[in-house]
mmCIF file of the protein (N, C-alpha, C, O) and its ligand, coordinates in Angstrom:
data_MODEL
# 
_entry.id   MODEL 
# 
loop_
_entity.id 
_entity.type 
_entity.pdbx_number_of_molecules 
1 polymer     1 
2 non-polymer 1 
# 
_entity_poly.entity_id                      1 
_entity_poly.type                           'polypeptide(L)' 
_entity_poly.nstd_linkage                   no 
_entity_poly.nstd_monomer                   no 
_entity_poly.pdbx_seq_one_letter_code       MRDNFIFKCTICGEENYLGSKNKKNHPDRMEIKKFCSRCNKMTIHKEKK 
_entity_poly.pdbx_seq_one_letter_code_can   MRDNFIFKCTICGEENYLGSKNKKNHPDRMEIKKFCSRCNKMTIHKEKK 
_entity_poly.pdbx_strand_id                 A 
# 
loop_
_entity_poly_seq.entity_id 
_entity_poly_seq.num 
_entity_poly_seq.mon_id 
_entity_poly_seq.hetero 
1 1  MET n 
1 2  ARG n 
1 3  ASP n 
1 4  ASN n 
1 5  PHE n 
1 6  ILE n 
1 7  PHE n 
1 8  LYS n 
1 9  CYS n 
1 10 THR n 
1 11 ILE n 
1 12 CYS n 
1 13 GLY n 
1 14 GLU n 
1 15 GLU n 
1 16 ASN n 
1 17 TYR n 
1 18 LEU n 
1 19 GLY n 
1 20 SER n 
1 21 LYS n 
1 22 ASN n 
1 23 LYS n 
1 24 LYS n 
1 25 ASN n 
1 26 HIS n 
1 27 PRO n 
1 28 ASP n 
1 29 ARG n 
1 30 MET n 
1 31 GLU n 
1 32 ILE n 
1 33 LYS n 
1 34 LYS n 
1 35 PHE n 
1 36 CYS n 
1 37 SER n 
1 38 ARG n 
1 39 CYS n 
1 40 ASN n 
1 41 LYS n 
1 42 MET n 
1 43 THR n 
1 44 ILE n 
1 45 HIS n 
1 46 LYS n 
1 47 GLU n 
1 48 LYS n 
1 49 LYS n 
# 
loop_
_struct_asym.id 
_struct_asym.entity_id 
A 1 
B 2 
# 
loop_
_chem_comp.id 
_chem_comp.type 
_chem_comp.mon_nstd_flag 
ARG 'L-peptide linking' y 
ASN 'L-peptide linking' y 
ASP 'L-peptide linking' y 
CYS 'L-peptide linking' y 
GLU 'L-peptide linking' y 
GLY 'peptide linking'   y 
HIS 'L-peptide linking' y 
ILE 'L-peptide linking' y 
LEU 'L-peptide linking' y 
LYS 'L-peptide linking' y 
MET 'L-peptide linking' y 
PHE 'L-peptide linking' y 
PRO 'L-peptide linking' y 
SER 'L-peptide linking' y 
THR 'L-peptide linking' y 
TYR 'L-peptide linking' y 
ZN  non-polymer         . 
# 
_pdbx_entity_nonpoly.entity_id   2 
_pdbx_entity_nonpoly.name        ? 
_pdbx_entity_nonpoly.comp_id     ZN 
# 
_pdbx_nonpoly_scheme.asym_id         B 
_pdbx_nonpoly_scheme.entity_id       2 
_pdbx_nonpoly_scheme.mon_id          ZN 
_pdbx_nonpoly_scheme.ndb_seq_num     1 
_pdbx_nonpoly_scheme.pdb_seq_num     101 
_pdbx_nonpoly_scheme.auth_seq_num    101 
_pdbx_nonpoly_scheme.pdb_mon_id      ZN 
_pdbx_nonpoly_scheme.auth_mon_id     ZN 
_pdbx_nonpoly_scheme.pdb_strand_id   A 
_pdbx_nonpoly_scheme.pdb_ins_code    . 
# 
loop_
_atom_site.group_PDB 
_atom_site.id 
_atom_site.type_symbol 
_atom_site.label_atom_id 
_atom_site.label_alt_id 
_atom_site.label_comp_id 
_atom_site.label_asym_id 
_atom_site.label_entity_id 
_atom_site.label_seq_id 
_atom_site.pdbx_PDB_ins_code 
_atom_site.Cartn_x 
_atom_site.Cartn_y 
_atom_site.Cartn_z 
_atom_site.occupancy 
_atom_site.B_iso_or_equiv 
_atom_site.pdbx_formal_charge 
_atom_site.auth_seq_id 
_atom_site.auth_comp_id 
_atom_site.auth_asym_id 
_atom_site.auth_atom_id 
_atom_site.pdbx_PDB_model_num 
ATOM   1   N  N  . MET A 1 1  ? 9.326   12.532 3.417  1.00 0.00 ? 1   MET A N  1 
ATOM   2   C  CA . MET A 1 1  ? 8.475   12.537 4.607  1.00 0.00 ? 1   MET A CA 1 
ATOM   3   C  C  . MET A 1 1  ? 7.034   12.212 4.219  1.00 0.00 ? 1   MET A C  1 
ATOM   4   O  O  . MET A 1 1  ? 6.477   12.799 3.292  1.00 0.00 ? 1   MET A O  1 
ATOM   5   N  N  . ARG A 1 2  ? 6.454   11.280 4.938  1.00 0.00 ? 2   ARG A N  1 
ATOM   6   C  CA . ARG A 1 2  ? 5.088   10.864 4.622  1.00 0.00 ? 2   ARG A CA 1 
ATOM   7   C  C  . ARG A 1 2  ? 4.108   11.532 5.568  1.00 0.00 ? 2   ARG A C  1 
ATOM   8   O  O  . ARG A 1 2  ? 4.342   11.628 6.772  1.00 0.00 ? 2   ARG A O  1 
ATOM   9   N  N  . ASP A 1 3  ? 3.004   11.991 4.995  1.00 0.00 ? 3   ASP A N  1 
ATOM   10  C  CA . ASP A 1 3  ? 1.967   12.609 5.804  1.00 0.00 ? 3   ASP A CA 1 
ATOM   11  C  C  . ASP A 1 3  ? 0.724   11.757 5.805  1.00 0.00 ? 3   ASP A C  1 
ATOM   12  O  O  . ASP A 1 3  ? 0.336   11.205 4.775  1.00 0.00 ? 3   ASP A O  1 
ATOM   13  N  N  . ASN A 1 4  ? 0.103   11.649 6.951  1.00 0.00 ? 4   ASN A N  1 
ATOM   14  C  CA . ASN A 1 4  ? -1.195  10.988 7.013  1.00 0.00 ? 4   ASN A CA 1 
ATOM   15  C  C  . ASN A 1 4  ? -2.284  11.994 6.685  1.00 0.00 ? 4   ASN A C  1 
ATOM   16  O  O  . ASN A 1 4  ? -2.168  13.180 6.993  1.00 0.00 ? 4   ASN A O  1 
ATOM   17  N  N  . PHE A 1 5  ? -3.323  11.511 6.066  1.00 0.00 ? 5   PHE A N  1 
ATOM   18  C  CA . PHE A 1 5  ? -4.426  12.396 5.764  1.00 0.00 ? 5   PHE A CA 1 
ATOM   19  C  C  . PHE A 1 5  ? -5.707  11.587 5.709  1.00 0.00 ? 5   PHE A C  1 
ATOM   20  O  O  . PHE A 1 5  ? -5.687  10.358 5.789  1.00 0.00 ? 5   PHE A O  1 
ATOM   21  N  N  . ILE A 1 6  ? -6.813  12.283 5.574  1.00 0.00 ? 6   ILE A N  1 
ATOM   22  C  CA . ILE A 1 6  ? -8.124  11.652 5.610  1.00 0.00 ? 6   ILE A CA 1 
ATOM   23  C  C  . ILE A 1 6  ? -8.803  11.843 4.268  1.00 0.00 ? 6   ILE A C  1 
ATOM   24  O  O  . ILE A 1 6  ? -8.752  12.918 3.671  1.00 0.00 ? 6   ILE A O  1 
ATOM   25  N  N  . PHE A 1 7  ? -9.437  10.782 3.809  1.00 0.00 ? 7   PHE A N  1 
ATOM   26  C  CA . PHE A 1 7  ? -10.286 10.902 2.627  1.00 0.00 ? 7   PHE A CA 1 
ATOM   27  C  C  . PHE A 1 7  ? -11.717 11.129 3.078  1.00 0.00 ? 7   PHE A C  1 
ATOM   28  O  O  . PHE A 1 7  ? -12.289 10.343 3.834  1.00 0.00 ? 7   PHE A O  1 
ATOM   29  N  N  . LYS A 1 8  ? -12.276 12.225 2.590  1.00 0.00 ? 8   LYS A N  1 
ATOM   30  C  CA . LYS A 1 8  ? -13.592 12.634 3.034  1.00 0.00 ? 8   LYS A CA 1 
ATOM   31  C  C  . LYS A 1 8  ? -14.574 12.556 1.865  1.00 0.00 ? 8   LYS A C  1 
ATOM   32  O  O  . LYS A 1 8  ? -14.270 12.994 0.755  1.00 0.00 ? 8   LYS A O  1 
ATOM   33  N  N  . CYS A 1 9  ? -15.739 11.999 2.124  1.00 0.00 ? 9   CYS A N  1 
ATOM   34  C  CA . CYS A 1 9  ? -16.782 11.922 1.105  1.00 0.00 ? 9   CYS A CA 1 
ATOM   35  C  C  . CYS A 1 9  ? -17.227 13.324 0.704  1.00 0.00 ? 9   CYS A C  1 
ATOM   36  O  O  . CYS A 1 9  ? -17.526 14.163 1.553  1.00 0.00 ? 9   CYS A O  1 
ATOM   37  N  N  . THR A 1 10 ? -17.267 13.560 -0.601 1.00 0.00 ? 10  THR A N  1 
ATOM   38  C  CA . THR A 1 10 ? -17.648 14.901 -1.053 1.00 0.00 ? 10  THR A CA 1 
ATOM   39  C  C  . THR A 1 10 ? -19.158 15.094 -1.022 1.00 0.00 ? 10  THR A C  1 
ATOM   40  O  O  . THR A 1 10 ? -19.633 16.224 -1.142 1.00 0.00 ? 10  THR A O  1 
ATOM   41  N  N  . ILE A 1 11 ? -19.920 14.020 -0.864 1.00 0.00 ? 11  ILE A N  1 
ATOM   42  C  CA . ILE A 1 11 ? -21.379 14.134 -0.837 1.00 0.00 ? 11  ILE A CA 1 
ATOM   43  C  C  . ILE A 1 11 ? -21.881 14.449 0.573  1.00 0.00 ? 11  ILE A C  1 
ATOM   44  O  O  . ILE A 1 11 ? -22.597 15.429 0.777  1.00 0.00 ? 11  ILE A O  1 
ATOM   45  N  N  . CYS A 1 12 ? -21.507 13.621 1.533  1.00 0.00 ? 12  CYS A N  1 
ATOM   46  C  CA . CYS A 1 12 ? -22.045 13.774 2.886  1.00 0.00 ? 12  CYS A CA 1 
ATOM   47  C  C  . CYS A 1 12 ? -21.020 14.309 3.884  1.00 0.00 ? 12  CYS A C  1 
ATOM   48  O  O  . CYS A 1 12 ? -21.386 14.730 4.982  1.00 0.00 ? 12  CYS A O  1 
ATOM   49  N  N  . GLY A 1 13 ? -19.749 14.297 3.514  1.00 0.00 ? 13  GLY A N  1 
ATOM   50  C  CA . GLY A 1 13 ? -18.728 14.824 4.407  1.00 0.00 ? 13  GLY A CA 1 
ATOM   51  C  C  . GLY A 1 13 ? -18.179 13.820 5.396  1.00 0.00 ? 13  GLY A C  1 
ATOM   52  O  O  . GLY A 1 13 ? -17.342 14.157 6.232  1.00 0.00 ? 13  GLY A O  1 
ATOM   53  N  N  . GLU A 1 14 ? -18.653 12.573 5.303  1.00 0.00 ? 14  GLU A N  1 
ATOM   54  C  CA . GLU A 1 14 ? -18.163 11.528 6.202  1.00 0.00 ? 14  GLU A CA 1 
ATOM   55  C  C  . GLU A 1 14 ? -16.678 11.256 5.927  1.00 0.00 ? 14  GLU A C  1 
ATOM   56  O  O  . GLU A 1 14 ? -16.248 11.183 4.775  1.00 0.00 ? 14  GLU A O  1 
ATOM   57  N  N  . GLU A 1 15 ? -15.913 11.110 7.001  1.00 0.00 ? 15  GLU A N  1 
ATOM   58  C  CA . GLU A 1 15 ? -14.484 10.825 6.850  1.00 0.00 ? 15  GLU A CA 1 
ATOM   59  C  C  . GLU A 1 15 ? -14.276 9.328  6.901  1.00 0.00 ? 15  GLU A C  1 
ATOM   60  O  O  . GLU A 1 15 ? -14.234 8.724  7.972  1.00 0.00 ? 15  GLU A O  1 
ATOM   61  N  N  . ASN A 1 16 ? -14.147 8.738  5.720  1.00 0.00 ? 16  ASN A N  1 
ATOM   62  C  CA . ASN A 1 16 ? -14.228 7.287  5.617  1.00 0.00 ? 16  ASN A CA 1 
ATOM   63  C  C  . ASN A 1 16 ? -12.884 6.565  5.581  1.00 0.00 ? 16  ASN A C  1 
ATOM   64  O  O  . ASN A 1 16 ? -12.782 5.428  6.042  1.00 0.00 ? 16  ASN A O  1 
ATOM   65  N  N  . TYR A 1 17 ? -11.880 7.194  5.053  1.00 0.00 ? 17  TYR A N  1 
ATOM   66  C  CA . TYR A 1 17 ? -10.635 6.466  4.824  1.00 0.00 ? 17  TYR A CA 1 
ATOM   67  C  C  . TYR A 1 17 ? -9.427  7.259  5.280  1.00 0.00 ? 17  TYR A C  1 
ATOM   68  O  O  . TYR A 1 17 ? -9.353  8.479  5.131  1.00 0.00 ? 17  TYR A O  1 
ATOM   69  N  N  . LEU A 1 18 ? -8.479  6.514  5.844  1.00 0.00 ? 18  LEU A N  1 
ATOM   70  C  CA . LEU A 1 18 ? -7.201  7.108  6.193  1.00 0.00 ? 18  LEU A CA 1 
ATOM   71  C  C  . LEU A 1 18 ? -6.171  6.712  5.149  1.00 0.00 ? 18  LEU A C  1 
ATOM   72  O  O  . LEU A 1 18 ? -6.207  5.613  4.596  1.00 0.00 ? 18  LEU A O  1 
ATOM   73  N  N  . GLY A 1 19 ? -5.273  7.614  4.899  1.00 0.00 ? 19  GLY A N  1 
ATOM   74  C  CA . GLY A 1 19 ? -4.222  7.295  3.948  1.00 0.00 ? 19  GLY A CA 1 
ATOM   75  C  C  . GLY A 1 19 ? -2.946  8.003  4.304  1.00 0.00 ? 19  GLY A C  1 
ATOM   76  O  O  . GLY A 1 19 ? -2.894  8.804  5.238  1.00 0.00 ? 19  GLY A O  1 
ATOM   77  N  N  . SER A 1 20 ? -1.920  7.699  3.551  1.00 0.00 ? 20  SER A N  1 
ATOM   78  C  CA . SER A 1 20 ? -0.677  8.428  3.705  1.00 0.00 ? 20  SER A CA 1 
ATOM   79  C  C  . SER A 1 20 ? -0.052  8.559  2.330  1.00 0.00 ? 20  SER A C  1 
ATOM   80  O  O  . SER A 1 20 ? -0.313  7.753  1.437  1.00 0.00 ? 20  SER A O  1 
ATOM   81  N  N  . LYS A 1 21 ? 0.761   9.565  2.169  1.00 0.00 ? 21  LYS A N  1 
ATOM   82  C  CA . LYS A 1 21 ? 1.387   9.756  0.870  1.00 0.00 ? 21  LYS A CA 1 
ATOM   83  C  C  . LYS A 1 21 ? 2.689   10.512 1.033  1.00 0.00 ? 21  LYS A C  1 
ATOM   84  O  O  . LYS A 1 21 ? 2.951   11.155 2.049  1.00 0.00 ? 21  LYS A O  1 
ATOM   85  N  N  . ASN A 1 22 ? 3.473   10.408 0.013  1.00 0.00 ? 22  ASN A N  1 
ATOM   86  C  CA . ASN A 1 22 ? 4.709   11.171 -0.055 1.00 0.00 ? 22  ASN A CA 1 
ATOM   87  C  C  . ASN A 1 22 ? 4.431   12.494 -0.757 1.00 0.00 ? 22  ASN A C  1 
ATOM   88  O  O  . ASN A 1 22 ? 4.061   12.521 -1.931 1.00 0.00 ? 22  ASN A O  1 
ATOM   89  N  N  . LYS A 1 23 ? 4.612   13.578 -0.032 1.00 0.00 ? 23  LYS A N  1 
ATOM   90  C  CA . LYS A 1 23 ? 4.258   14.878 -0.598 1.00 0.00 ? 23  LYS A CA 1 
ATOM   91  C  C  . LYS A 1 23 ? 5.105   15.252 -1.802 1.00 0.00 ? 23  LYS A C  1 
ATOM   92  O  O  . LYS A 1 23 ? 4.655   15.967 -2.697 1.00 0.00 ? 23  LYS A O  1 
ATOM   93  N  N  . LYS A 1 24 ? 6.314   14.770 -1.813 1.00 0.00 ? 24  LYS A N  1 
ATOM   94  C  CA . LYS A 1 24 ? 7.185   15.092 -2.946 1.00 0.00 ? 24  LYS A CA 1 
ATOM   95  C  C  . LYS A 1 24 ? 6.688   14.426 -4.218 1.00 0.00 ? 24  LYS A C  1 
ATOM   96  O  O  . LYS A 1 24 ? 6.776   14.991 -5.308 1.00 0.00 ? 24  LYS A O  1 
ATOM   97  N  N  . ASN A 1 25 ? 6.165   13.217 -4.063 1.00 0.00 ? 25  ASN A N  1 
ATOM   98  C  CA . ASN A 1 25 ? 5.676   12.491 -5.237 1.00 0.00 ? 25  ASN A CA 1 
ATOM   99  C  C  . ASN A 1 25 ? 4.255   12.891 -5.609 1.00 0.00 ? 25  ASN A C  1 
ATOM   100 O  O  . ASN A 1 25 ? 3.866   12.826 -6.775 1.00 0.00 ? 25  ASN A O  1 
ATOM   101 N  N  . HIS A 1 26 ? 3.485   13.306 -4.607 1.00 0.00 ? 26  HIS A N  1 
ATOM   102 C  CA . HIS A 1 26 ? 2.079   13.631 -4.862 1.00 0.00 ? 26  HIS A CA 1 
ATOM   103 C  C  . HIS A 1 26 ? 1.723   14.963 -4.203 1.00 0.00 ? 26  HIS A C  1 
ATOM   104 O  O  . HIS A 1 26 ? 1.027   14.985 -3.188 1.00 0.00 ? 26  HIS A O  1 
ATOM   105 N  N  . PRO A 1 27 ? 2.180   16.034 -4.752 1.00 0.00 ? 27  PRO A N  1 
ATOM   106 C  CA . PRO A 1 27 ? 1.920   17.343 -4.140 1.00 0.00 ? 27  PRO A CA 1 
ATOM   107 C  C  . PRO A 1 27 ? 0.473   17.791 -4.267 1.00 0.00 ? 27  PRO A C  1 
ATOM   108 O  O  . PRO A 1 27 ? 0.011   18.627 -3.490 1.00 0.00 ? 27  PRO A O  1 
ATOM   109 N  N  . ASP A 1 28 ? -0.240  17.247 -5.231 1.00 0.00 ? 28  ASP A N  1 
ATOM   110 C  CA . ASP A 1 28 ? -1.620  17.681 -5.443 1.00 0.00 ? 28  ASP A CA 1 
ATOM   111 C  C  . ASP A 1 28 ? -2.580  16.915 -4.558 1.00 0.00 ? 28  ASP A C  1 
ATOM   112 O  O  . ASP A 1 28 ? -2.267  15.832 -4.064 1.00 0.00 ? 28  ASP A O  1 
ATOM   113 N  N  . ARG A 1 29 ? -3.731  17.482 -4.370 1.00 0.00 ? 29  ARG A N  1 
ATOM   114 C  CA . ARG A 1 29 ? -4.777  16.799 -3.614 1.00 0.00 ? 29  ARG A CA 1 
ATOM   115 C  C  . ARG A 1 29 ? -5.304  15.625 -4.425 1.00 0.00 ? 29  ARG A C  1 
ATOM   116 O  O  . ARG A 1 29 ? -5.566  15.732 -5.623 1.00 0.00 ? 29  ARG A O  1 
ATOM   117 N  N  . MET A 1 30 ? -5.449  14.515 -3.737 1.00 0.00 ? 30  MET A N  1 
ATOM   118 C  CA . MET A 1 30 ? -5.900  13.312 -4.426 1.00 0.00 ? 30  MET A CA 1 
ATOM   119 C  C  . MET A 1 30 ? -7.418  13.186 -4.342 1.00 0.00 ? 30  MET A C  1 
ATOM   120 O  O  . MET A 1 30 ? -8.045  13.580 -3.358 1.00 0.00 ? 30  MET A O  1 
ATOM   121 N  N  . GLU A 1 31 ? -7.982  12.628 -5.402 1.00 0.00 ? 31  GLU A N  1 
ATOM   122 C  CA . GLU A 1 31 ? -9.403  12.307 -5.415 1.00 0.00 ? 31  GLU A CA 1 
ATOM   123 C  C  . GLU A 1 31 ? -9.552  10.838 -5.792 1.00 0.00 ? 31  GLU A C  1 
ATOM   124 O  O  . GLU A 1 31 ? -8.996  10.387 -6.794 1.00 0.00 ? 31  GLU A O  1 
ATOM   125 N  N  . ILE A 1 32 ? -10.294 10.105 -4.994 1.00 0.00 ? 32  ILE A N  1 
ATOM   126 C  CA . ILE A 1 32 ? -10.495 8.692  -5.306 1.00 0.00 ? 32  ILE A CA 1 
ATOM   127 C  C  . ILE A 1 32 ? -11.966 8.350  -5.162 1.00 0.00 ? 32  ILE A C  1 
ATOM   128 O  O  . ILE A 1 32 ? -12.705 8.967  -4.394 1.00 0.00 ? 32  ILE A O  1 
ATOM   129 N  N  . LYS A 1 33 ? -12.363 7.349  -5.925 1.00 0.00 ? 33  LYS A N  1 
ATOM   130 C  CA . LYS A 1 33 ? -13.724 6.873  -5.821 1.00 0.00 ? 33  LYS A CA 1 
ATOM   131 C  C  . LYS A 1 33 ? -13.751 5.697  -4.849 1.00 0.00 ? 33  LYS A C  1 
ATOM   132 O  O  . LYS A 1 33 ? -13.094 4.677  -5.059 1.00 0.00 ? 33  LYS A O  1 
ATOM   133 N  N  . LYS A 1 34 ? -14.529 5.866  -3.782 1.00 0.00 ? 34  LYS A N  1 
ATOM   134 C  CA . LYS A 1 34 ? -14.611 4.841  -2.752 1.00 0.00 ? 34  LYS A CA 1 
ATOM   135 C  C  . LYS A 1 34 ? -16.055 4.679  -2.317 1.00 0.00 ? 34  LYS A C  1 
ATOM   136 O  O  . LYS A 1 34 ? -16.909 5.532  -2.556 1.00 0.00 ? 34  LYS A O  1 
ATOM   137 N  N  . PHE A 1 35 ? -16.293 3.541  -1.666 1.00 0.00 ? 35  PHE A N  1 
ATOM   138 C  CA . PHE A 1 35 ? -17.627 3.287  -1.154 1.00 0.00 ? 35  PHE A CA 1 
ATOM   139 C  C  . PHE A 1 35 ? -17.843 4.050  0.142  1.00 0.00 ? 35  PHE A C  1 
ATOM   140 O  O  . PHE A 1 35 ? -17.048 3.951  1.077  1.00 0.00 ? 35  PHE A O  1 
ATOM   141 N  N  . CYS A 1 36 ? -18.925 4.808  0.185  1.00 0.00 ? 36  CYS A N  1 
ATOM   142 C  CA . CYS A 1 36 ? -19.281 5.534  1.406  1.00 0.00 ? 36  CYS A CA 1 
ATOM   143 C  C  . CYS A 1 36 ? -20.426 4.811  2.090  1.00 0.00 ? 36  CYS A C  1 
ATOM   144 O  O  . CYS A 1 36 ? -21.468 4.566  1.482  1.00 0.00 ? 36  CYS A O  1 
ATOM   145 N  N  . SER A 1 37 ? -20.228 4.467  3.371  1.00 0.00 ? 37  SER A N  1 
ATOM   146 C  CA . SER A 1 37 ? -21.252 3.704  4.093  1.00 0.00 ? 37  SER A CA 1 
ATOM   147 C  C  . SER A 1 37 ? -22.454 4.577  4.418  1.00 0.00 ? 37  SER A C  1 
ATOM   148 O  O  . SER A 1 37 ? -23.564 4.068  4.574  1.00 0.00 ? 37  SER A O  1 
ATOM   149 N  N  . ARG A 1 38 ? -22.248 5.874  4.522  1.00 0.00 ? 38  ARG A N  1 
ATOM   150 C  CA . ARG A 1 38 ? -23.374 6.750  4.840  1.00 0.00 ? 38  ARG A CA 1 
ATOM   151 C  C  . ARG A 1 38 ? -24.226 6.993  3.591  1.00 0.00 ? 38  ARG A C  1 
ATOM   152 O  O  . ARG A 1 38 ? -25.455 6.971  3.649  1.00 0.00 ? 38  ARG A O  1 
ATOM   153 N  N  . CYS A 1 39 ? -23.548 7.226  2.457  1.00 0.00 ? 39  CYS A N  1 
ATOM   154 C  CA . CYS A 1 39 ? -24.282 7.406  1.200  1.00 0.00 ? 39  CYS A CA 1 
ATOM   155 C  C  . CYS A 1 39 ? -24.759 6.072  0.644  1.00 0.00 ? 39  CYS A C  1 
ATOM   156 O  O  . CYS A 1 39 ? -25.679 6.024  -0.172 1.00 0.00 ? 39  CYS A O  1 
ATOM   157 N  N  . ASN A 1 40 ? -24.127 4.987  1.092  1.00 0.00 ? 40  ASN A N  1 
ATOM   158 C  CA . ASN A 1 40 ? -24.428 3.645  0.625  1.00 0.00 ? 40  ASN A CA 1 
ATOM   159 C  C  . ASN A 1 40 ? -24.188 3.493  -0.877 1.00 0.00 ? 40  ASN A C  1 
ATOM   160 O  O  . ASN A 1 40 ? -24.924 2.785  -1.564 1.00 0.00 ? 40  ASN A O  1 
ATOM   161 N  N  . LYS A 1 41 ? -23.166 4.155  -1.370 1.00 0.00 ? 41  LYS A N  1 
ATOM   162 C  CA . LYS A 1 41 ? -22.792 4.042  -2.776 1.00 0.00 ? 41  LYS A CA 1 
ATOM   163 C  C  . LYS A 1 41 ? -21.373 4.543  -2.965 1.00 0.00 ? 41  LYS A C  1 
ATOM   164 O  O  . LYS A 1 41 ? -20.753 5.082  -2.049 1.00 0.00 ? 41  LYS A O  1 
ATOM   165 N  N  . MET A 1 42 ? -20.871 4.350  -4.191 1.00 0.00 ? 42  MET A N  1 
ATOM   166 C  CA . MET A 1 42 ? -19.549 4.854  -4.516 1.00 0.00 ? 42  MET A CA 1 
ATOM   167 C  C  . MET A 1 42 ? -19.615 6.364  -4.710 1.00 0.00 ? 42  MET A C  1 
ATOM   168 O  O  . MET A 1 42 ? -20.451 6.873  -5.458 1.00 0.00 ? 42  MET A O  1 
ATOM   169 N  N  . THR A 1 43 ? -18.729 7.065  -4.031 1.00 0.00 ? 43  THR A N  1 
ATOM   170 C  CA . THR A 1 43 ? -18.676 8.518  -4.165 1.00 0.00 ? 43  THR A CA 1 
ATOM   171 C  C  . THR A 1 43 ? -17.224 8.956  -4.316 1.00 0.00 ? 43  THR A C  1 
ATOM   172 O  O  . THR A 1 43 ? -16.296 8.189  -4.059 1.00 0.00 ? 43  THR A O  1 
ATOM   173 N  N  . ILE A 1 44 ? -17.053 10.194 -4.733 1.00 0.00 ? 44  ILE A N  1 
ATOM   174 C  CA . ILE A 1 44 ? -15.711 10.758 -4.786 1.00 0.00 ? 44  ILE A CA 1 
ATOM   175 C  C  . ILE A 1 44 ? -15.277 11.157 -3.386 1.00 0.00 ? 44  ILE A C  1 
ATOM   176 O  O  . ILE A 1 44 ? -16.003 11.844 -2.667 1.00 0.00 ? 44  ILE A O  1 
ATOM   177 N  N  . HIS A 1 45 ? -14.093 10.721 -3.014 1.00 0.00 ? 45  HIS A N  1 
ATOM   178 C  CA . HIS A 1 45 ? -13.517 11.115 -1.736 1.00 0.00 ? 45  HIS A CA 1 
ATOM   179 C  C  . HIS A 1 45 ? -12.317 12.006 -1.984 1.00 0.00 ? 45  HIS A C  1 
ATOM   180 O  O  . HIS A 1 45 ? -11.460 11.706 -2.816 1.00 0.00 ? 45  HIS A O  1 
ATOM   181 N  N  . LYS A 1 46 ? -12.272 13.087 -1.263 1.00 0.00 ? 46  LYS A N  1 
ATOM   182 C  CA . LYS A 1 46 ? -11.168 14.020 -1.421 1.00 0.00 ? 46  LYS A CA 1 
ATOM   183 C  C  . LYS A 1 46 ? -10.294 14.016 -0.197 1.00 0.00 ? 46  LYS A C  1 
ATOM   184 O  O  . LYS A 1 46 ? -10.749 13.809 0.928  1.00 0.00 ? 46  LYS A O  1 
ATOM   185 N  N  . GLU A 1 47 ? -9.042  14.247 -0.445 1.00 0.00 ? 47  GLU A N  1 
ATOM   186 C  CA . GLU A 1 47 ? -8.078  14.353 0.626  1.00 0.00 ? 47  GLU A CA 1 
ATOM   187 C  C  . GLU A 1 47 ? -8.397  15.569 1.491  1.00 0.00 ? 47  GLU A C  1 
ATOM   188 O  O  . GLU A 1 47 ? -8.672  16.660 0.992  1.00 0.00 ? 47  GLU A O  1 
ATOM   189 N  N  . LYS A 1 48 ? -8.350  15.344 2.797  1.00 0.00 ? 48  LYS A N  1 
ATOM   190 C  CA . LYS A 1 48 ? -8.584  16.449 3.724  1.00 0.00 ? 48  LYS A CA 1 
ATOM   191 C  C  . LYS A 1 48 ? -7.350  16.627 4.580  1.00 0.00 ? 48  LYS A C  1 
ATOM   192 O  O  . LYS A 1 48 ? -6.767  15.642 5.034  1.00 0.00 ? 48  LYS A O  1 
ATOM   193 N  N  . LYS A 1 49 ? -6.946  17.848 4.807  1.00 0.00 ? 49  LYS A N  1 
ATOM   194 C  CA . LYS A 1 49 ? -5.766  18.117 5.630  1.00 0.00 ? 49  LYS A CA 1 
ATOM   195 C  C  . LYS A 1 49 ? -6.096  17.913 7.101  1.00 0.00 ? 49  LYS A C  1 
ATOM   196 O  O  . LYS A 1 49 ? -5.230  18.091 7.958  1.00 0.00 ? 49  LYS A O  1 
HETATM 197 ZN ZN . ZN  B 2 .  ? -20.936 9.949  1.769  1.00 0.00 2 101 ZN  A ZN 1 
# 
């Protein structure tokens, strides 16, 4: 079963990216480096429930 989730900027809290994942394959919270338009730079984005 795939769940949709949101990647949220850890600096400003902006919810920049939507994603989906298989919980069985990726049970842990994901962290990715993405460009944040509010911070205007690459920041760490964390999965938000
Ligand atoms: Zn940001």
